[in-house]
OpenMM code with the backbone's topology and positions (N, CA, C; nanometers):
from openmm import Vec3, app, unit

residues = "MET LYS SER ILE VAL ALA GLY ARG GLU PRO VAL THR ALA THR GLU PHE VAL GLU LEU ALA LEU GLY ILE ASP LEU GLU LEU PHE THR GLY SER PRO THR GLU SER ALA MET ASP ARG ALA ALA ARG LEU ASP VAL ALA ARG GLU VAL LEU ALA GLU LEU ARG GLU SER ASP PRO GLU THR ALA ALA TYR ALA GLU SER LEU LEU ARG ALA LEU PRO LEU LYS GLN ALA ARG PRO THR GLY ARG HIS THR ARG ARG THR ALA GLN ARG PRO LEU HIS HIS ARG ALA PRO GLY ALA ALA VAL ALA ALA".split()
positions = [
    Vec3(0.0845, -0.1160, 0.0011),
    Vec3(-0.0010, 0.0011, 0.0011),
    Vec3(0.0890, 0.1255, -0.0008),
    Vec3(0.0538, 0.2167, -0.0853),
    Vec3(0.1323, 0.3423, -0.0935),
    Vec3(0.0800, 0.4453, 0.0017),
    Vec3(0.1751, 0.5235, 0.0560),
    Vec3(0.1347, 0.6345, 0.1399),
    Vec3(0.1432, 0.7641, 0.0564),
    Vec3(0.0352, 0.8297, 0.0440),
    Vec3(0.0310, 0.9549, -0.0277),
    Vec3(-0.0163, 1.0642, 0.0664),
    Vec3(0.0632, 1.1696, 0.0764),
    Vec3(0.0291, 1.2821, 0.1636),
    Vec3(0.0258, 1.4114, 0.0756),
    Vec3(-0.0818, 1.4818, 0.0825),
    Vec3(-0.0965, 1.6073, 0.0112),
    Vec3(-0.0718, 1.5866, -0.1355),
    Vec3(-0.1124, 1.4747, -0.1919),
    Vec3(-0.0959, 1.4474, -0.3330),
    Vec3(0.0442, 1.4084, -0.3771),
    Vec3(0.1355, 1.3877, -0.2806),
    Vec3(0.2719, 1.3519, -0.3126),
    Vec3(0.3044, 1.2188, -0.2408),
    Vec3(0.3930, 1.1426, -0.2996),
    Vec3(0.4329, 1.0170, -0.2461),
    Vec3(0.5684, 1.0295, -0.1796),
    Vec3(0.5808, 1.0294, -0.0483),
    Vec3(0.7088, 1.0423, 0.0172),
    Vec3(0.7930, 0.9164, -0.0013),
    Vec3(0.9228, 0.9329, -0.0168),
    Vec3(1.0136, 0.8182, -0.0348),
    Vec3(1.0732, 0.7745, 0.0961),
    Vec3(1.1063, 0.8724, 0.1808),
    Vec3(1.1684, 0.8401, 0.3104),
    Vec3(1.0716, 0.8796, 0.4264),
    Vec3(1.1041, 0.8312, 0.5420),
    Vec3(1.0278, 0.8677, 0.6615),
    Vec3(1.0312, 1.0142, 0.6897),
    Vec3(1.1479, 1.0757, 0.6621),
    Vec3(1.1632, 1.2197, 0.6836),
    Vec3(1.0697, 1.2961, 0.5938),
    Vec3(1.0666, 1.2562, 0.4656),
    Vec3(0.9749, 1.3186, 0.3715),
    Vec3(0.8272, 1.3042, 0.4115),
    Vec3(0.7953, 1.1890, 0.4642),
    Vec3(0.6581, 1.1653, 0.5124),
    Vec3(0.6231, 1.2620, 0.6252),
    Vec3(0.7113, 1.2766, 0.7216),
    Vec3(0.6867, 1.3675, 0.8326),
    Vec3(0.6765, 1.5125, 0.7844),
    Vec3(0.7655, 1.5521, 0.6927),
    Vec3(0.7621, 1.6866, 0.6400),
    Vec3(0.6293, 1.7152, 0.5688),
    Vec3(0.5864, 1.6203, 0.4882),
    Vec3(0.4596, 1.6390, 0.4160),
    Vec3(0.3406, 1.6357, 0.5093),
    Vec3(0.3407, 1.5424, 0.6031),
    Vec3(0.2276, 1.5287, 0.6948),
    Vec3(0.2111, 1.6491, 0.7880),
    Vec3(0.3283, 1.7020, 0.8378),
    Vec3(0.3182, 1.8132, 0.9304),
    Vec3(0.3276, 1.9498, 0.8659),
    Vec3(0.3766, 1.9514, 0.7404),
    Vec3(0.3883, 2.0772, 0.6701),
    Vec3(0.5076, 2.1656, 0.7168),
    Vec3(0.6079, 2.0998, 0.7731),
    Vec3(0.7248, 2.1751, 0.8158),
    Vec3(0.8505, 2.1141, 0.7604),
    Vec3(0.9515, 2.1943, 0.7406),
    Vec3(1.0831, 2.1497, 0.6892),
    Vec3(1.1647, 2.1090, 0.8106),
    Vec3(1.1926, 1.9788, 0.8189),
    Vec3(1.2658, 1.9342, 0.9404),
    Vec3(1.4061, 1.9930, 0.9510),
    Vec3(1.4693, 2.0177, 0.8356),
    Vec3(1.6051, 2.0746, 0.8451),
    Vec3(1.6080, 2.2142, 0.8984),
    Vec3(1.4944, 2.2844, 0.8871),
    Vec3(1.4824, 2.4165, 0.9515),
    Vec3(1.5033, 2.4091, 1.1004),
    Vec3(1.4554, 2.3013, 1.1596),
    Vec3(1.4640, 2.2846, 1.3050),
    Vec3(1.5847, 2.1997, 1.3518),
    Vec3(1.6371, 2.1146, 1.2646),
    Vec3(1.7462, 2.0278, 1.3010),
    Vec3(1.8814, 2.0765, 1.2526),
    Vec3(1.8885, 2.1525, 1.1460),
    Vec3(2.0118, 2.2025, 1.0925),
    Vec3(2.0783, 2.1060, 0.9996),
    Vec3(2.1919, 2.1458, 0.9490),
    Vec3(2.2728, 2.0708, 0.8599),
    Vec3(2.4122, 2.0577, 0.9126),
    Vec3(2.4764, 1.9435, 0.8953),
    Vec3(2.6143, 1.9305, 0.9479),
    Vec3(2.7153, 2.0247, 0.8753),
    Vec3(2.6747, 2.0795, 0.7620),
    Vec3(2.7714, 2.1612, 0.6842),
    Vec3(2.7437, 2.3105, 0.7001),
    Vec3(2.6466, 2.3495, 0.7824),
    Vec3(2.6164, 2.4889, 0.7926),
    Vec3(2.7213, 2.5671, 0.8713),
    Vec3(2.7399, 2.6908, 0.8321),
    Vec3(2.8346, 2.7775, 0.9064),
    Vec3(2.7657, 2.8345, 1.0273),
    Vec3(2.8433, 2.8990, 1.1145),
    Vec3(2.7849, 2.9598, 1.2314),
    Vec3(2.6853, 3.0682, 1.1967),
    Vec3(2.7185, 3.1456, 1.0897),
    Vec3(2.6257, 3.2520, 1.0462),
    Vec3(2.4960, 3.1918, 0.9893),
    Vec3(2.5104, 3.0875, 0.9097),
    Vec3(2.3921, 3.0216, 0.8562),
    Vec3(2.3046, 2.9600, 0.9684),
    Vec3(2.3716, 2.9039, 1.0686),
    Vec3(2.2993, 2.8463, 1.1811),
    Vec3(2.2195, 2.9539, 1.2572),
    Vec3(2.2822, 3.0682, 1.2804),
    Vec3(2.2150, 3.1774, 1.3495),
    Vec3(2.0909, 3.2233, 1.2683),
    Vec3(2.1063, 3.2371, 1.1426),
    Vec3(1.9931, 3.2805, 1.0536),
    Vec3(1.8848, 3.1742, 1.0543),
    Vec3(1.9234, 3.0470, 1.0445),
    Vec3(1.8252, 2.9368, 1.0417),
    Vec3(1.7477, 2.9374, 1.1753),
    Vec3(1.8174, 2.9516, 1.2876),
    Vec3(1.7506, 2.9520, 1.4167),
    Vec3(1.6533, 3.0686, 1.4316),
    Vec3(1.6914, 3.1861, 1.3783),
    Vec3(1.5996, 3.3030, 1.3836),
    Vec3(1.4702, 3.2683, 1.3099),
    Vec3(1.4773, 3.2127, 1.1938),
    Vec3(1.3596, 3.1784, 1.1149),
    Vec3(1.2822, 3.0703, 1.1863),
    Vec3(1.3528, 2.9683, 1.2378),
    Vec3(1.2851, 2.8577, 1.3079),
    Vec3(1.2055, 2.9078, 1.4282),
    Vec3(1.2594, 3.0042, 1.4986),
    Vec3(1.1892, 3.0610, 1.6160),
    Vec3(1.0592, 3.1348, 1.5694),
    Vec3(1.0687, 3.2062, 1.4589),
    Vec3(0.9503, 3.2757, 1.4067),
    Vec3(0.8441, 3.1772, 1.3631),
    Vec3(0.8865, 3.0721, 1.2929),
    Vec3(0.7940, 2.9680, 1.2478),
    Vec3(0.7323, 2.8994, 1.3730),
    Vec3(0.8092, 2.8729, 1.4712),
    Vec3(0.7641, 2.8071, 1.5911),
    Vec3(0.6596, 2.8925, 1.6622),
    Vec3(0.6812, 3.0214, 1.6667),
    Vec3(0.5869, 3.1123, 1.7313),
    Vec3(0.4489, 3.1082, 1.6556),
    Vec3(0.4533, 3.1047, 1.5232),
    Vec3(0.3298, 3.0957, 1.4459),
    Vec3(0.2596, 2.9561, 1.4685),
    Vec3(0.3435, 2.8523, 1.4772),
    Vec3(0.2906, 2.7183, 1.4959),
    Vec3(0.2220, 2.7052, 1.6332),
    Vec3(0.2765, 2.7682, 1.7326),
    Vec3(0.2158, 2.7637, 1.8669),
    Vec3(0.0707, 2.8126, 1.8636),
    Vec3(0.0472, 2.9123, 1.7801),
    Vec3(-0.0887, 2.9664, 1.7694),
    Vec3(-0.1812, 2.8804, 1.6851),
    Vec3(-0.1280, 2.8261, 1.5762),
    Vec3(-0.2133, 2.7563, 1.4818),
    Vec3(-0.2206, 2.6060, 1.5039),
    Vec3(-0.1096, 2.5479, 1.5491),
    Vec3(-0.1003, 2.4015, 1.5658),
    Vec3(-0.0101, 2.3618, 1.6780),
    Vec3(-0.0579, 2.3705, 1.8053),
    Vec3(0.0250, 2.3450, 1.9169),
    Vec3(0.0972, 2.2094, 1.9189),
    Vec3(0.0296, 2.1056, 1.8661),
    Vec3(0.0918, 1.9747, 1.8653),
    Vec3(0.2118, 1.9703, 1.7751),
    Vec3(0.2012, 2.0254, 1.6563),
    Vec3(0.3166, 2.0324, 1.5627),
    Vec3(0.4236, 2.1219, 1.6205),
    Vec3(0.3815, 2.2305, 1.6876),
    Vec3(0.4767, 2.3222, 1.7508),
    Vec3(0.5599, 2.2492, 1.8565),
    Vec3(0.4948, 2.1640, 1.9365),
    Vec3(0.5678, 2.0854, 2.0340),
    Vec3(0.6704, 1.9940, 1.9759),
    Vec3(0.6298, 1.9320, 1.8616),
    Vec3(0.7267, 1.8439, 1.7905),
    Vec3(0.8415, 1.9246, 1.7342),
    Vec3(0.8136, 2.0394, 1.6744),
    Vec3(0.9192, 2.1227, 1.6151),
    Vec3(1.0130, 2.1740, 1.7280),
    Vec3(0.9566, 2.2058, 1.8387),
    Vec3(1.0400, 2.2507, 1.9507),
    Vec3(1.1312, 2.1429, 2.0039),
    Vec3(1.0817, 2.0173, 2.0018),
    Vec3(1.1660, 1.9076, 2.0420),
    Vec3(1.2827, 1.8883, 1.9475),
    Vec3(1.2575, 1.9160, 1.8195),
    Vec3(1.3642, 1.9051, 1.7159),
    Vec3(1.4723, 2.0086, 1.7433),
    Vec3(1.4309, 2.1302, 1.7853),
    Vec3(1.5257, 2.2332, 1.8146),
    Vec3(1.6179, 2.1973, 1.9324),
    Vec3(1.5680, 2.1211, 2.0277),
    Vec3(1.6449, 2.0845, 2.1436),
    Vec3(1.7356, 1.9655, 2.1136),
    Vec3(1.7078, 1.8923, 2.0086),
    Vec3(1.7866, 1.7712, 1.9762),
    Vec3(1.9245, 1.8094, 1.9287),
    Vec3(2.0216, 1.7300, 1.9616),
    Vec3(2.1565, 1.7550, 1.9143),
    Vec3(2.1678, 1.7138, 1.7701),
    Vec3(2.2435, 1.7846, 1.6894),
    Vec3(2.2640, 1.7435, 1.5493),
    Vec3(2.3311, 1.6035, 1.5483),
    Vec3(2.3005, 1.5268, 1.4462),
    Vec3(2.3573, 1.3959, 1.4368),
    Vec3(2.5079, 1.4002, 1.4112),
    Vec3(2.5481, 1.4983, 1.3359),
    Vec3(2.6841, 1.5063, 1.2947),
    Vec3(2.7309, 1.6530, 1.2934),
    Vec3(2.8398, 1.6875, 1.3533),
    Vec3(2.8895, 1.8211, 1.3574),
    Vec3(2.9835, 1.8439, 1.2398),
    Vec3(2.9821, 1.9640, 1.1853),
    Vec3(3.0784, 1.9974, 1.0791),
    Vec3(3.2172, 2.0139, 1.1387),
    Vec3(3.3179, 1.9812, 1.0610),
    Vec3(3.4579, 1.9982, 1.1098),
    Vec3(3.4929, 2.1465, 1.1084),
    Vec3(3.5805, 2.1871, 1.1970),
    Vec3(3.6300, 2.3278, 1.1909),
    Vec3(3.6936, 2.3564, 1.0556),
    Vec3(3.6878, 2.4799, 1.0125),
    Vec3(3.7385, 2.5142, 0.8789),
    Vec3(3.8879, 2.5442, 0.8778),
    Vec3(3.9561, 2.5223, 0.9872),
    Vec3(4.1014, 2.5494, 0.9923),
    Vec3(4.1798, 2.4433, 0.9146),
    Vec3(4.3086, 2.4619, 0.9075),
    Vec3(4.3913, 2.3651, 0.8343),
    Vec3(4.4040, 2.2355, 0.9110),
    Vec3(4.4043, 2.1291, 0.8375),
    Vec3(4.4147, 1.9975, 0.8975),
    Vec3(4.5438, 1.9315, 0.8528),
    Vec3(4.6043, 1.8620, 0.9420),
    Vec3(4.7248, 1.7860, 0.9037),
    Vec3(4.6805, 1.6472, 0.8743),
    Vec3(4.7434, 1.5872, 0.7788),
    Vec3(4.7086, 1.4502, 0.7394),
    Vec3(4.7893, 1.3537, 0.8266),
    Vec3(4.7180, 1.2596, 0.8803),
    Vec3(4.7824, 1.1582, 0.9597),
    Vec3(4.8189, 1.0409, 0.8694),
    Vec3(4.9323, 0.9888, 0.8876),
    Vec3(4.9752, 0.8726, 0.8122),
    Vec3(4.9915, 0.7556, 0.9006),
    Vec3(4.9590, 0.6413, 0.8504),
    Vec3(4.9807, 0.5200, 0.9271),
    Vec3(5.1283, 0.4809, 0.9256),
    Vec3(5.1796, 0.4474, 1.0403),
    Vec3(5.3186, 0.4067, 1.0433),
    Vec3(5.3261, 0.2640, 1.1017),
    Vec3(5.4137, 0.1898, 1.0430),
    Vec3(5.4341, 0.0533, 1.0934),
    Vec3(5.5147, 0.0586, 1.2211),
    Vec3(5.4836, -0.0214, 1.3187),
    Vec3(5.5622, -0.0193, 1.4414),
    Vec3(5.7034, -0.0746, 1.4120),
    Vec3(5.8018, -0.0139, 1.4823),
    Vec3(5.9382, -0.0590, 1.4679),
    Vec3(5.9540, -0.1843, 1.5526),
    Vec3(6.0150, -0.2843, 1.4902),
    Vec3(6.0403, -0.4074, 1.5638),
    Vec3(6.1839, -0.3968, 1.6175),
    Vec3(6.1964, -0.4012, 1.7450),
    Vec3(6.3290, -0.3971, 1.8060),
    Vec3(6.3835, -0.5368, 1.8251),
    Vec3(6.5105, -0.5474, 1.8046),
    Vec3(6.5747, -0.6791, 1.8255),
    Vec3(6.6837, -0.6622, 1.9292),
    Vec3(6.7103, -0.7740, 1.9888),
    Vec3(6.8142, -0.7698, 2.0920),
    Vec3(6.9510, -0.7384, 2.0285),
    Vec3(7.0380, -0.6659, 2.1038),
    Vec3(7.1710, -0.6419, 2.0488),
    Vec3(7.2437, -0.7657, 2.0200),
    Vec3(7.3077, -0.7711, 1.9008),
    Vec3(7.3839, -0.8841, 1.8617),
    Vec3(7.2995, -0.9946, 1.7973),
    Vec3(7.1692, -0.9767, 1.7886),
    Vec3(7.0838, -1.0799, 1.7278),
    Vec3(7.0929, -1.0704, 1.5757),
    Vec3(7.0899, -1.1834, 1.5100),
    Vec3(7.1000, -1.1896, 1.3632),
    Vec3(6.9702, -1.1448, 1.3005),
    Vec3(6.9773, -1.0871, 1.1845),
    Vec3(6.8630, -1.0414, 1.1080),
    Vec3(6.8217, -1.1528, 1.0170),
    Vec3(6.6965, -1.1930, 1.0237),
    Vec3(6.6470, -1.3011, 0.9336),
    Vec3(6.6161, -1.2408, 0.8006),
    Vec3(6.6521, -1.3153, 0.6913),
    Vec3(6.6231, -1.2680, 0.5584),
    Vec3(6.5003, -1.3244, 0.5028),
] * unit.nanometer
topology = app.Topology()
chain = topology.addChain("A")
for resn in residues:
    res = topology.addResidue(resn, chain)
    for name in ("N", "CA", "C"):
        topology.addAtom(name, app.Element.getBySymbol(name[0]), res)
């Protein structure tokens, strides 16, 4: 059986929730790649949407508010320079005077 919401067929559970509730989940959860400035702007908009939702749909507002309190699944890496780590083989120490096997 197919699930159709608002005339559209969601492919993922996230799409289903977005269509059923009429809210963009990423607005409340964020993106792992967003900058600090993007995050601040997104949170400003999310708070405005949340204020409107509290008046029109308190149940959806409560869900959206819980999304705001949730920790992001994955944090973006700092944008500074990164050094590359290389794997090194451990040095095998031999006793002094021991012969080397070929």
